[in-house]
C-alpha positions, 0 to 999 in steps of 0.5 A: 308678772308672769307665772306658769299654770303649774307654778300656781299653788293648788288650793283645792284638788278633788276628783273632777276639779283642781283650783289653783290661786296665785295671791298678790297678783295685782290690784283693782281699785276698790278691791285692793290686792288681786289674785291670779287663779287657774281652775281646771273643772270637769264636765258636770261640776256644779259649785252651788252646793259648796256656796251654801251658807254664803250670802245668797248662797252665791259667790260674792266676789267679782271675777275677770277672766278668760275661758281657754277650753270648755263651756261654763254656764253662769247663773246670776242672783236675778236667775239670769244665765249666760254660757261662757265658751272657750276663747271668751273673755268675761267678767262675773259680778258678785252674786253668781254660781257656775256649772260646767257643761264641758271639761274646762280650763279657766283663768280668773283674776279675783280680789284676793280677800273676797275670793279667798273667803269663798275658797276657804268656805268651799274647802271647809265644805269639802272637808265635811 
């Protein structure tokens, strides 16, 4: 299945960040239906405040992806960090948050149900 970036439905569109999510985008054993997502994130974006109230105040969905441009620092539940750089493929296990070091374009493949709940939680936080 192929879909162009601009055809992926926009789920969050705020200054400095646009989150696009294509649902029904595959399957991963143990996680059911997958979503294909394209995020545009501005330098300085930190999603930690939007995750408050979730288990451990962290995203509990795993992600597989590719960073097209930029640098993103991921902090895991054990407080270890790693920086993902443009051109990297990656896997982020459940229990993480991200901070954007440079304007970034990232492609994610995530379990639709689990990450959908996280996105809805973030949208509610943004709405106040």
